[in-house]
PyMOL Python script that loads the backbone (N, CA, C, O; Angstrom):
from pymol import cmd

cmd.read_pdbstr("""\
ATOM      1  N   MET A   1      32.998  -2.059  17.362  1.00  0.00           N
ATOM      2  CA  MET A   1      31.701  -1.439  17.387  1.00  0.00           C
ATOM      3  C   MET A   1      31.338  -1.053  15.965  1.00  0.00           C
ATOM      4  O   MET A   1      32.190  -0.629  15.184  1.00  0.00           O
ATOM      5  N   LYS A   2      30.030  -1.207  15.633  1.00  0.00           N
ATOM      6  CA  LYS A   2      29.566  -0.893  14.290  1.00  0.00           C
ATOM      7  C   LYS A   2      28.324  -0.028  14.361  1.00  0.00           C
ATOM      8  O   LYS A   2      27.395  -0.321  15.115  1.00  0.00           O
ATOM      9  N   LYS A   3      28.307   1.034  13.579  1.00  0.00           N
ATOM     10  CA  LYS A   3      27.133   1.899  13.489  1.00  0.00           C
ATOM     11  C   LYS A   3      26.192   1.320  12.437  1.00  0.00           C
ATOM     12  O   LYS A   3      26.622   0.986  11.333  1.00  0.00           O
ATOM     13  N   LEU A   4      24.905   1.200  12.776  1.00  0.00           N
ATOM     14  CA  LEU A   4      23.930   0.612  11.873  1.00  0.00           C
ATOM     15  C   LEU A   4      23.046   1.682  11.234  1.00  0.00           C
ATOM     16  O   LEU A   4      22.735   2.699  11.853  1.00  0.00           O
ATOM     17  N   SER A   5      22.650   1.437   9.993  1.00  0.00           N
ATOM     18  CA  SER A   5      21.657   2.294   9.351  1.00  0.00           C
ATOM     19  C   SER A   5      20.296   1.981   9.975  1.00  0.00           C
ATOM     20  O   SER A   5      20.163   0.996  10.701  1.00  0.00           O
ATOM     21  N   SER A   6      19.304   2.795   9.705  1.00  0.00           N
ATOM     22  CA  SER A   6      17.957   2.542  10.236  1.00  0.00           C
ATOM     23  C   SER A   6      17.440   1.196   9.762  1.00  0.00           C
ATOM     24  O   SER A   6      16.837   0.457  10.541  1.00  0.00           O
ATOM     25  N   GLN A   7      17.666   0.865   8.495  1.00  0.00           N
ATOM     26  CA  GLN A   7      17.217  -0.416   7.957  1.00  0.00           C
ATOM     27  C   GLN A   7      17.933  -1.578   8.634  1.00  0.00           C
ATOM     28  O   GLN A   7      17.304  -2.578   8.981  1.00  0.00           O
ATOM     29  N   GLU A   8      19.244  -1.452   8.823  1.00  0.00           N
ATOM     30  CA  GLU A   8      19.998  -2.514   9.489  1.00  0.00           C
ATOM     31  C   GLU A   8      19.528  -2.696  10.928  1.00  0.00           C
ATOM     32  O   GLU A   8      19.434  -3.825  11.411  1.00  0.00           O
ATOM     33  N   ALA A   9      19.236  -1.609  11.605  1.00  0.00           N
ATOM     34  CA  ALA A   9      18.755  -1.692  12.985  1.00  0.00           C
ATOM     35  C   ALA A   9      17.391  -2.376  13.024  1.00  0.00           C
ATOM     36  O   ALA A   9      17.132  -3.205  13.896  1.00  0.00           O
ATOM     37  N   TYR A  10      16.518  -2.025  12.075  1.00  0.00           N
ATOM     38  CA  TYR A  10      15.199  -2.655  12.006  1.00  0.00           C
ATOM     39  C   TYR A  10      15.339  -4.159  11.779  1.00  0.00           C
ATOM     40  O   TYR A  10      14.683  -4.955  12.451  1.00  0.00           O
ATOM     41  N   GLU A  11      16.200  -4.547  10.826  1.00  0.00           N
ATOM     42  CA  GLU A  11      16.403  -5.957  10.542  1.00  0.00           C
ATOM     43  C   GLU A  11      17.001  -6.692  11.737  1.00  0.00           C
ATOM     44  O   GLU A  11      16.659  -7.845  12.001  1.00  0.00           O
ATOM     45  N   PHE A  12      17.889  -6.022  12.452  1.00  0.00           N
ATOM     46  CA  PHE A  12      18.488  -6.625  13.639  1.00  0.00           C
ATOM     47  C   PHE A  12      17.410  -6.889  14.690  1.00  0.00           C
ATOM     48  O   PHE A  12      17.364  -7.962  15.290  1.00  0.00           O
ATOM     49  N   LYS A  13      16.539  -5.890  14.906  1.00  0.00           N
ATOM     50  CA  LYS A  13      15.492  -6.025  15.917  1.00  0.00           C
ATOM     51  C   LYS A  13      14.431  -7.043  15.510  1.00  0.00           C
ATOM     52  O   LYS A  13      13.862  -7.721  16.365  1.00  0.00           O
ATOM     53  N   SER A  14      14.163  -7.153  14.220  1.00  0.00           N
ATOM     54  CA  SER A  14      13.086  -8.035  13.781  1.00  0.00           C
ATOM     55  C   SER A  14      13.566  -9.426  13.377  1.00  0.00           C
ATOM     56  O   SER A  14      12.791 -10.217  12.841  1.00  0.00           O
ATOM     57  N   ASN A  15      14.823  -9.724  13.628  1.00  0.00           N
ATOM     58  CA  ASN A  15      15.380 -11.055  13.378  1.00  0.00           C
ATOM     59  C   ASN A  15      15.289 -11.423  11.899  1.00  0.00           C
ATOM     60  O   ASN A  15      14.321 -12.044  11.462  1.00  0.00           O
ATOM     61  N   VAL A  16      16.299 -11.036  11.145  1.00  0.00           N
ATOM     62  CA  VAL A  16      16.344 -11.259   9.705  1.00  0.00           C
ATOM     63  C   VAL A  16      16.176 -12.732   9.337  1.00  0.00           C
ATOM     64  O   VAL A  16      15.638 -13.049   8.276  1.00  0.00           O
ATOM     65  N   ARG A  17      16.619 -13.606  10.185  1.00  0.00           N
ATOM     66  CA  ARG A  17      16.556 -15.036   9.875  1.00  0.00           C
ATOM     67  C   ARG A  17      15.177 -15.607  10.176  1.00  0.00           C
ATOM     68  O   ARG A  17      15.064 -16.687  10.755  1.00  0.00           O
ATOM     69  N   GLN A  18      14.156 -14.905   9.795  1.00  0.00           N
ATOM     70  CA  GLN A  18      12.801 -15.364  10.033  1.00  0.00           C
ATOM     71  C   GLN A  18      12.451 -16.500   9.086  1.00  0.00           C
ATOM     72  O   GLN A  18      13.046 -16.655   8.020  1.00  0.00           O
ATOM     73  N   LYS A  19      11.494 -17.271   9.495  1.00  0.00           N
ATOM     74  CA  LYS A  19      11.052 -18.403   8.695  1.00  0.00           C
ATOM     75  C   LYS A  19      10.160 -17.963   7.537  1.00  0.00           C
ATOM     76  O   LYS A  19      10.119 -18.626   6.501  1.00  0.00           O
ATOM     77  N   TYR A  20       9.452 -16.860   7.704  1.00  0.00           N
ATOM     78  CA  TYR A  20       8.487 -16.412   6.710  1.00  0.00           C
ATOM     79  C   TYR A  20       8.928 -15.092   6.093  1.00  0.00           C
ATOM     80  O   TYR A  20       9.551 -14.265   6.760  1.00  0.00           O
ATOM     81  N   ASP A  21       8.610 -14.900   4.841  1.00  0.00           N
ATOM     82  CA  ASP A  21       8.935 -13.663   4.138  1.00  0.00           C
ATOM     83  C   ASP A  21       7.795 -12.668   4.348  1.00  0.00           C
ATOM     84  O   ASP A  21       6.892 -12.553   3.519  1.00  0.00           O
ATOM     85  N   TRP A  22       7.853 -11.954   5.467  1.00  0.00           N
ATOM     86  CA  TRP A  22       6.772 -11.039   5.832  1.00  0.00           C
ATOM     87  C   TRP A  22       6.643  -9.889   4.850  1.00  0.00           C
ATOM     88  O   TRP A  22       5.543  -9.371   4.654  1.00  0.00           O
ATOM     89  N   GLY A  23       7.733  -9.481   4.232  1.00  0.00           N
ATOM     90  CA  GLY A  23       7.655  -8.422   3.230  1.00  0.00           C
ATOM     91  C   GLY A  23       6.754  -8.817   2.074  1.00  0.00           C
ATOM     92  O   GLY A  23       6.003  -7.992   1.555  1.00  0.00           O
ATOM     93  N   THR A  24       6.827 -10.073   1.673  1.00  0.00           N
ATOM     94  CA  THR A  24       5.968 -10.574   0.598  1.00  0.00           C
ATOM     95  C   THR A  24       4.558 -10.825   1.102  1.00  0.00           C
ATOM     96  O   THR A  24       3.588 -10.422   0.459  1.00  0.00           O
ATOM     97  N   LEU A  25       4.432 -11.491   2.253  1.00  0.00           N
ATOM     98  CA  LEU A  25       3.103 -11.813   2.782  1.00  0.00           C
ATOM     99  C   LEU A  25       2.273 -10.572   3.081  1.00  0.00           C
ATOM    100  O   LEU A  25       1.044 -10.619   3.039  1.00  0.00           O
ATOM    101  N   LEU A  26       2.942  -9.462   3.384  1.00  0.00           N
ATOM    102  CA  LEU A  26       2.222  -8.236   3.758  1.00  0.00           C
ATOM    103  C   LEU A  26       2.316  -7.177   2.662  1.00  0.00           C
ATOM    104  O   LEU A  26       2.311  -5.980   2.950  1.00  0.00           O
ATOM    105  N   ASP A  27       2.402  -7.616   1.405  1.00  0.00           N
ATOM    106  CA  ASP A  27       2.545  -6.669   0.296  1.00  0.00           C
ATOM    107  C   ASP A  27       1.216  -6.147  -0.246  1.00  0.00           C
ATOM    108  O   ASP A  27       1.206  -5.392  -1.218  1.00  0.00           O
ATOM    109  N   GLY A  28       0.101  -6.532   0.362  1.00  0.00           N
ATOM    110  CA  GLY A  28      -1.208  -6.068  -0.085  1.00  0.00           C
ATOM    111  C   GLY A  28      -1.926  -7.058  -0.981  1.00  0.00           C
ATOM    112  O   GLY A  28      -3.099  -6.861  -1.299  1.00  0.00           O
ATOM    113  N   SER A  29      -1.244  -8.121  -1.395  1.00  0.00           N
ATOM    114  CA  SER A  29      -1.880  -9.163  -2.199  1.00  0.00           C
ATOM    115  C   SER A  29      -2.654 -10.106  -1.290  1.00  0.00           C
ATOM    116  O   SER A  29      -2.464 -10.108  -0.074  1.00  0.00           O
ATOM    117  N   ASN A  30      -3.524 -10.903  -1.887  1.00  0.00           N
ATOM    118  CA  ASN A  30      -4.229 -11.949  -1.157  1.00  0.00           C
ATOM    119  C   ASN A  30      -3.373 -13.204  -1.182  1.00  0.00           C
ATOM    120  O   ASN A  30      -3.022 -13.704  -2.251  1.00  0.00           O
ATOM    121  N   TRP A  31      -3.037 -13.711  -0.002  1.00  0.00           N
ATOM    122  CA  TRP A  31      -2.210 -14.911   0.117  1.00  0.00           C
ATOM    123  C   TRP A  31      -2.969 -15.975   0.889  1.00  0.00           C
ATOM    124  O   TRP A  31      -3.595 -15.669   1.904  1.00  0.00           O
ATOM    125  N   VAL A  32      -2.927 -17.215   0.430  1.00  0.00           N
ATOM    126  CA  VAL A  32      -3.519 -18.333   1.160  1.00  0.00           C
ATOM    127  C   VAL A  32      -2.384 -19.203   1.673  1.00  0.00           C
ATOM    128  O   VAL A  32      -1.520 -19.641   0.913  1.00  0.00           O
ATOM    129  N   MET A  33      -2.405 -19.439   2.959  1.00  0.00           N
ATOM    130  CA  MET A  33      -1.405 -20.271   3.612  1.00  0.00           C
ATOM    131  C   MET A  33      -2.127 -21.488   4.201  1.00  0.00           C
ATOM    132  O   MET A  33      -3.235 -21.363   4.725  1.00  0.00           O
ATOM    133  N   VAL A  34      -1.500 -22.654   4.114  1.00  0.00           N
ATOM    134  CA  VAL A  34      -2.085 -23.891   4.607  1.00  0.00           C
ATOM    135  C   VAL A  34      -1.271 -24.382   5.797  1.00  0.00           C
ATOM    136  O   VAL A  34      -0.053 -24.541   5.714  1.00  0.00           O
ATOM    137  N   GLN A  35      -1.970 -24.619   6.910  1.00  0.00           N
ATOM    138  CA  GLN A  35      -1.293 -25.116   8.107  1.00  0.00           C
ATOM    139  C   GLN A  35      -0.692 -26.487   7.824  1.00  0.00           C
ATOM    140  O   GLN A  35      -1.337 -27.356   7.238  1.00  0.00           O
ATOM    141  N   GLY A  36       0.549 -26.661   8.249  1.00  0.00           N
ATOM    142  CA  GLY A  36       1.258 -27.913   8.039  1.00  0.00           C
ATOM    143  C   GLY A  36       2.052 -27.935   6.744  1.00  0.00           C
ATOM    144  O   GLY A  36       2.960 -28.751   6.586  1.00  0.00           O
ATOM    145  N   LYS A  37       1.720 -27.049   5.821  1.00  0.00           N
ATOM    146  CA  LYS A  37       2.471 -26.951   4.564  1.00  0.00           C
ATOM    147  C   LYS A  37       3.227 -25.628   4.499  1.00  0.00           C
ATOM    148  O   LYS A  37       4.422 -25.599   4.203  1.00  0.00           O
ATOM    149  N   ASP A  38       2.520 -24.534   4.778  1.00  0.00           N
ATOM    150  CA  ASP A  38       3.130 -23.209   4.695  1.00  0.00           C
ATOM    151  C   ASP A  38       3.540 -22.659   6.063  1.00  0.00           C
ATOM    152  O   ASP A  38       4.429 -21.812   6.149  1.00  0.00           O
ATOM    153  N   PHE A  39       2.904 -23.130   7.117  1.00  0.00           N
ATOM    154  CA  PHE A  39       3.280 -22.743   8.484  1.00  0.00           C
ATOM    155  C   PHE A  39       3.014 -23.909   9.412  1.00  0.00           C
ATOM    156  O   PHE A  39       2.116 -24.716   9.176  1.00  0.00           O
ATOM    157  N   ASP A  40       3.810 -23.989  10.478  1.00  0.00           N
ATOM    158  CA  ASP A  40       3.753 -25.144  11.372  1.00  0.00           C
ATOM    159  C   ASP A  40       3.054 -24.890  12.697  1.00  0.00           C
ATOM    160  O   ASP A  40       2.667 -25.838  13.381  1.00  0.00           O
ATOM    161  N   CYS A  41       2.887 -23.637  13.066  1.00  0.00           N
ATOM    162  CA  CYS A  41       2.250 -23.324  14.349  1.00  0.00           C
ATOM    163  C   CYS A  41       0.731 -23.391  14.188  1.00  0.00           C
ATOM    164  O   CYS A  41       0.235 -23.693  13.103  1.00  0.00           O
ATOM    165  N   SER A  42       0.005 -23.115  15.246  1.00  0.00           N
ATOM    166  CA  SER A  42      -1.451 -23.101  15.159  1.00  0.00           C
ATOM    167  C   SER A  42      -1.911 -21.926  14.300  1.00  0.00           C
ATOM    168  O   SER A  42      -1.181 -20.949  14.135  1.00  0.00           O
ATOM    169  N   THR A  43      -3.111 -22.022  13.760  1.00  0.00           N
ATOM    170  CA  THR A  43      -3.627 -20.915  12.947  1.00  0.00           C
ATOM    171  C   THR A  43      -3.789 -19.657  13.801  1.00  0.00           C
ATOM    172  O   THR A  43      -3.565 -18.546  13.320  1.00  0.00           O
ATOM    173  N   LYS A  44      -4.172 -19.828  15.048  1.00  0.00           N
ATOM    174  CA  LYS A  44      -4.320 -18.673  15.939  1.00  0.00           C
ATOM    175  C   LYS A  44      -2.974 -17.975  16.140  1.00  0.00           C
ATOM    176  O   LYS A  44      -2.897 -16.748  16.099  1.00  0.00           O
ATOM    177  N   SER A  45      -1.926 -18.750  16.356  1.00  0.00           N
ATOM    178  CA  SER A  45      -0.593 -18.184  16.547  1.00  0.00           C
ATOM    179  C   SER A  45      -0.106 -17.491  15.275  1.00  0.00           C
ATOM    180  O   SER A  45       0.452 -16.396  15.344  1.00  0.00           O
ATOM    181  N   PHE A  46      -0.311 -18.119  14.117  1.00  0.00           N
ATOM    182  CA  PHE A  46       0.142 -17.521  12.866  1.00  0.00           C
ATOM    183  C   PHE A  46      -0.641 -16.246  12.566  1.00  0.00           C
ATOM    184  O   PHE A  46      -0.070 -15.268  12.083  1.00  0.00           O
ATOM    185  N   ARG A  47      -1.933 -16.251  12.847  1.00  0.00           N
ATOM    186  CA  ARG A  47      -2.759 -15.048  12.662  1.00  0.00           C
ATOM    187  C   ARG A  47      -2.231 -13.912  13.530  1.00  0.00           C
ATOM    188  O   ARG A  47      -2.130 -12.775  13.070  1.00  0.00           O
ATOM    189  N   ASN A  48      -1.897 -14.211  14.771  1.00  0.00           N
ATOM    190  CA  ASN A  48      -1.367 -13.181  15.662  1.00  0.00           C
ATOM    191  C   ASN A  48      -0.027 -12.649  15.167  1.00  0.00           C
ATOM    192  O   ASN A  48       0.251 -11.457  15.305  1.00  0.00           O
ATOM    193  N   ARG A  49       0.805 -13.514  14.592  1.00  0.00           N
ATOM    194  CA  ARG A  49       2.072 -13.061  13.999  1.00  0.00           C
ATOM    195  C   ARG A  49       1.808 -12.113  12.835  1.00  0.00           C
ATOM    196  O   ARG A  49       2.479 -11.091  12.690  1.00  0.00           O
ATOM    197  N   CYS A  50       0.827 -12.462  12.008  1.00  0.00           N
ATOM    198  CA  CYS A  50       0.469 -11.585  10.877  1.00  0.00           C
ATOM    199  C   CYS A  50       0.100 -10.194  11.379  1.00  0.00           C
ATOM    200  O   CYS A  50       0.585  -9.190  10.857  1.00  0.00           O
ATOM    201  N   TYR A  51      -0.754 -10.139  12.387  1.00  0.00           N
ATOM    202  CA  TYR A  51      -1.167  -8.852  12.949  1.00  0.00           C
ATOM    203  C   TYR A  51       0.031  -8.085  13.511  1.00  0.00           C
ATOM    204  O   TYR A  51       0.161  -6.880  13.295  1.00  0.00           O
ATOM    205  N   ARG A  52       0.902  -8.791  14.231  1.00  0.00           N
ATOM    206  CA  ARG A  52       2.051  -8.140  14.859  1.00  0.00           C
ATOM    207  C   ARG A  52       3.016  -7.575  13.825  1.00  0.00           C
ATOM    208  O   ARG A  52       3.427  -6.419  13.925  1.00  0.00           O
ATOM    209  N   TYR A  53       3.383  -8.389  12.826  1.00  0.00           N
ATOM    210  CA  TYR A  53       4.326  -7.913  11.822  1.00  0.00           C
ATOM    211  C   TYR A  53       3.713  -6.809  10.962  1.00  0.00           C
ATOM    212  O   TYR A  53       4.427  -5.900  10.538  1.00  0.00           O
ATOM    213  N   ALA A  54       2.426  -6.867  10.699  1.00  0.00           N
ATOM    214  CA  ALA A  54       1.764  -5.786   9.958  1.00  0.00           C
ATOM    215  C   ALA A  54       1.818  -4.495  10.766  1.00  0.00           C
ATOM    216  O   ALA A  54       2.156  -3.439  10.231  1.00  0.00           O
ATOM    217  N   ARG A  55       1.488  -4.577  12.044  1.00  0.00           N
ATOM    218  CA  ARG A  55       1.490  -3.396  12.910  1.00  0.00           C
ATOM    219  C   ARG A  55       2.876  -2.768  12.984  1.00  0.00           C
ATOM    220  O   ARG A  55       3.007  -1.544  12.993  1.00  0.00           O
ATOM    221  N   GLU A  56       3.924  -3.614  13.038  1.00  0.00           N
ATOM    222  CA  GLU A  56       5.299  -3.101  13.077  1.00  0.00           C
ATOM    223  C   GLU A  56       5.645  -2.312  11.819  1.00  0.00           C
ATOM    224  O   GLU A  56       6.513  -1.440  11.843  1.00  0.00           O
ATOM    225  N   ARG A  57       4.961  -2.623  10.724  1.00  0.00           N
ATOM    226  CA  ARG A  57       5.222  -1.935   9.454  1.00  0.00           C
ATOM    227  C   ARG A  57       4.212  -0.815   9.189  1.00  0.00           C
ATOM    228  O   ARG A  57       4.193  -0.245   8.098  1.00  0.00           O
ATOM    229  N   GLY A  58       3.381  -0.499  10.172  1.00  0.00           N
ATOM    230  CA  GLY A  58       2.377   0.554  10.014  1.00  0.00           C
ATOM    231  C   GLY A  58       1.209   0.131   9.142  1.00  0.00           C
ATOM    232  O   GLY A  58       0.541   0.972   8.540  1.00  0.00           O
ATOM    233  N   LEU A  59       0.959  -1.177   9.074  1.00  0.00           N
ATOM    234  CA  LEU A  59      -0.113  -1.725   8.243  1.00  0.00           C
ATOM    235  C   LEU A  59      -1.188  -2.364   9.102  1.00  0.00           C
ATOM    236  O   LEU A  59      -0.974  -2.661  10.278  1.00  0.00           O
ATOM    237  N   GLY A  60      -2.334  -2.568   8.502  1.00  0.00           N
ATOM    238  CA  GLY A  60      -3.374  -3.396   9.087  1.00  0.00           C
ATOM    239  C   GLY A  60      -3.358  -4.720   8.349  1.00  0.00           C
ATOM    240  O   GLY A  60      -2.709  -4.844   7.311  1.00  0.00           O
ATOM    241  N   CYS A  61      -4.065  -5.709   8.873  1.00  0.00           N
ATOM    242  CA  CYS A  61      -4.063  -7.021   8.234  1.00  0.00           C
ATOM    243  C   CYS A  61      -5.411  -7.690   8.459  1.00  0.00           C
ATOM    244  O   CYS A  61      -5.911  -7.741   9.583  1.00  0.00           O
ATOM    245  N   ASN A  62      -5.990  -8.196   7.387  1.00  0.00           N
ATOM    246  CA  ASN A  62      -7.201  -9.005   7.476  1.00  0.00           C
ATOM    247  C   ASN A  62      -6.826 -10.460   7.294  1.00  0.00           C
ATOM    248  O   ASN A  62      -5.984 -10.796   6.462  1.00  0.00           O
ATOM    249  N   THR A  63      -7.453 -11.319   8.076  1.00  0.00           N
ATOM    250  CA  THR A  63      -7.238 -12.754   7.935  1.00  0.00           C
ATOM    251  C   THR A  63      -8.591 -13.451   7.975  1.00  0.00           C
ATOM    252  O   THR A  63      -9.521 -12.998   8.642  1.00  0.00           O
ATOM    253  N   HIS A  64      -8.682 -14.540   7.262  1.00  0.00           N
ATOM    254  CA  HIS A  64      -9.879 -15.386   7.280  1.00  0.00           C
ATOM    255  C   HIS A  64      -9.398 -16.827   7.294  1.00  0.00           C
ATOM    256  O   HIS A  64      -8.531 -17.214   6.511  1.00  0.00           O
ATOM    257  N   ILE A  65      -9.971 -17.615   8.194  1.00  0.00           N
ATOM    258  CA  ILE A  65      -9.580 -19.009   8.334  1.00  0.00           C
ATOM    259  C   ILE A  65     -10.741 -19.891   7.901  1.00  0.00           C
ATOM    260  O   ILE A  65     -11.893 -19.660   8.266  1.00  0.00           O
ATOM    261  N   ARG A  66     -10.407 -20.903   7.117  1.00  0.00           N
ATOM    262  CA  ARG A  66     -11.416 -21.838   6.644  1.00  0.00           C
ATOM    263  C   ARG A  66     -10.809 -23.231   6.607  1.00  0.00           C
ATOM    264  O   ARG A  66      -9.659 -23.404   6.202  1.00  0.00           O
ATOM    265  N   THR A  67     -11.576 -24.212   7.026  1.00  0.00           N
ATOM    266  CA  THR A  67     -11.137 -25.601   6.942  1.00  0.00           C
ATOM    267  C   THR A  67     -11.651 -26.196   5.635  1.00  0.00           C
ATOM    268  O   THR A  67     -12.856 -26.213   5.383  1.00  0.00           O
ATOM    269  N   ILE A  68     -10.738 -26.679   4.813  1.00  0.00           N
ATOM    270  CA  ILE A  68     -11.074 -27.284   3.529  1.00  0.00           C
ATOM    271  C   ILE A  68     -10.468 -28.678   3.507  1.00  0.00           C
ATOM    272  O   ILE A  68      -9.252 -28.840   3.609  1.00  0.00           O
ATOM    273  N   GLN A  69     -11.322 -29.678   3.375  1.00  0.00           N
ATOM    274  CA  GLN A  69     -10.904 -31.079   3.352  1.00  0.00           C
ATOM    275  C   GLN A  69      -9.965 -31.409   4.509  1.00  0.00           C
ATOM    276  O   GLN A  69      -8.941 -32.069   4.333  1.00  0.00           O
ATOM    277  N   GLY A  70     -10.337 -30.934   5.690  1.00  0.00           N
ATOM    278  CA  GLY A  70      -9.589 -31.245   6.902  1.00  0.00           C
ATOM    279  C   GLY A  70      -8.327 -30.433   7.126  1.00  0.00           C
ATOM    280  O   GLY A  70      -7.626 -30.643   8.116  1.00  0.00           O
ATOM    281  N   GLU A  71      -8.025 -29.506   6.222  1.00  0.00           N
ATOM    282  CA  GLU A  71      -6.832 -28.669   6.374  1.00  0.00           C
ATOM    283  C   GLU A  71      -7.249 -27.220   6.634  1.00  0.00           C
ATOM    284  O   GLU A  71      -8.168 -26.696   6.004  1.00  0.00           O
ATOM    285  N   GLU A  72      -6.550 -26.590   7.577  1.00  0.00           N
ATOM    286  CA  GLU A  72      -6.821 -25.188   7.893  1.00  0.00           C
ATOM    287  C   GLU A  72      -6.114 -24.289   6.887  1.00  0.00           C
ATOM    288  O   GLU A  72      -4.894 -24.352   6.733  1.00  0.00           O
ATOM    289  N   HIS A  73      -6.884 -23.458   6.211  1.00  0.00           N
ATOM    290  CA  HIS A  73      -6.370 -22.484   5.250  1.00  0.00           C
ATOM    291  C   HIS A  73      -6.574 -21.091   5.835  1.00  0.00           C
ATOM    292  O   HIS A  73      -7.601 -20.816   6.455  1.00  0.00           O
ATOM    293  N   MET A  74      -5.595 -20.220   5.634  1.00  0.00           N
ATOM    294  CA  MET A  74      -5.715 -18.851   6.110  1.00  0.00           C
ATOM    295  C   MET A  74      -5.459 -17.893   4.949  1.00  0.00           C
ATOM    296  O   MET A  74      -4.422 -17.952   4.287  1.00  0.00           O
ATOM    297  N   LEU A  75      -6.428 -17.013   4.722  1.00  0.00           N
ATOM    298  CA  LEU A  75      -6.290 -15.945   3.741  1.00  0.00           C
ATOM    299  C   LEU A  75      -5.735 -14.728   4.465  1.00  0.00           C
ATOM    300  O   LEU A  75      -6.241 -14.342   5.518  1.00  0.00           O
ATOM    301  N   ILE A  76      -4.697 -14.125   3.901  1.00  0.00           N
ATOM    302  CA  ILE A  76      -4.029 -12.968   4.512  1.00  0.00           C
ATOM    303  C   ILE A  76      -3.987 -11.835   3.495  1.00  0.00           C
ATOM    304  O   ILE A  76      -3.616 -12.037   2.339  1.00  0.00           O
ATOM    305  N   ARG A  77      -4.370 -10.641   3.940  1.00  0.00           N
ATOM    306  CA  ARG A  77      -4.206  -9.459   3.091  1.00  0.00           C
ATOM    307  C   ARG A  77      -3.916  -8.269   3.981  1.00  0.00           C
ATOM    308  O   ARG A  77      -4.709  -7.926   4.859  1.00  0.00           O
ATOM    309  N   ALA A  78      -2.780  -7.644   3.751  1.00  0.00           N
ATOM    310  CA  ALA A  78      -2.398  -6.441   4.494  1.00  0.00           C
ATOM    311  C   ALA A  78      -2.910  -5.208   3.756  1.00  0.00           C
ATOM    312  O   ALA A  78      -3.137  -5.247   2.547  1.00  0.00           O
ATOM    313  N   TYR A  79      -3.085  -4.135   4.482  1.00  0.00           N
ATOM    314  CA  TYR A  79      -3.545  -2.882   3.889  1.00  0.00           C
ATOM    315  C   TYR A  79      -2.913  -1.714   4.623  1.00  0.00           C
ATOM    316  O   TYR A  79      -2.492  -1.831   5.774  1.00  0.00           O
ATOM    317  N   ASN A  80      -2.857  -0.600   3.938  1.00  0.00           N
ATOM    318  CA  ASN A  80      -2.291   0.617   4.508  1.00  0.00           C
ATOM    319  C   ASN A  80      -3.340   1.269   5.398  1.00  0.00           C
ATOM    320  O   ASN A  80      -4.429   1.599   4.927  1.00  0.00           O
ATOM    321  N   LEU A  81      -3.032   1.457   6.659  1.00  0.00           N
ATOM    322  CA  LEU A  81      -3.982   2.061   7.600  1.00  0.00           C
ATOM    323  C   LEU A  81      -4.378   3.475   7.196  1.00  0.00           C
ATOM    324  O   LEU A  81      -5.510   3.901   7.427  1.00  0.00           O
ATOM    325  N   ALA A  82      -3.442   4.200   6.591  1.00  0.00           N
ATOM    326  CA  ALA A  82      -3.707   5.589   6.203  1.00  0.00           C
ATOM    327  C   ALA A  82      -4.747   5.669   5.088  1.00  0.00           C
ATOM    328  O   ALA A  82      -5.483   6.652   5.002  1.00  0.00           O
ATOM    329  N   ASP A  83      -4.815   4.651   4.237  1.00  0.00           N
ATOM    330  CA  ASP A  83      -5.767   4.637   3.140  1.00  0.00           C
ATOM    331  C   ASP A  83      -7.183   4.334   3.612  1.00  0.00           C
ATOM    332  O   ASP A  83      -8.155   4.739   2.974  1.00  0.00           O
ATOM    333  N   GLY A  84      -7.296   3.637   4.707  1.00  0.00           N
ATOM    334  CA  GLY A  84      -8.603   3.260   5.221  1.00  0.00           C
ATOM    335  C   GLY A  84      -9.236   2.119   4.451  1.00  0.00           C
ATOM    336  O   GLY A  84     -10.360   1.721   4.756  1.00  0.00           O
ATOM    337  N   ASN A  85      -8.545   1.587   3.467  1.00  0.00           N
ATOM    338  CA  ASN A  85      -9.074   0.458   2.700  1.00  0.00           C
ATOM    339  C   ASN A  85      -8.808  -0.834   3.443  1.00  0.00           C
ATOM    340  O   ASN A  85      -7.665  -1.160   3.766  1.00  0.00           O
ATOM    341  N   ARG A  86      -9.845  -1.541   3.700  1.00  0.00           N
ATOM    342  CA  ARG A  86      -9.697  -2.808   4.407  1.00  0.00           C
ATOM    343  C   ARG A  86      -9.988  -3.889   3.434  1.00  0.00           C
ATOM    344  O   ARG A  86      -9.932  -5.067   3.786  1.00  0.00           O
TER     345      ARG A  86
END
""", "prot")
cmd.dss("prot")
cmd.show_as("cartoon", "prot")
cmd.util.cbc("prot")
cmd.orient("prot")
């Protein structure tokens, strides 16, 4: 039996072996992801993942989807809910 720290427990619950670096994607910067290059699921599914992982971290997340030359691009930017800045 092993006692886990809060961080270890969080990582255990959130599956550390994730495909995407959510810590980076939700750091408050503007990130553009391209379907088929940066993510393989549908844009709707990836958008929902962004919202879910942001919410788990106490953040909000804005996304915008645009088709450019036949490819779906998604702009992602997380924000601190307490700040009220969207």
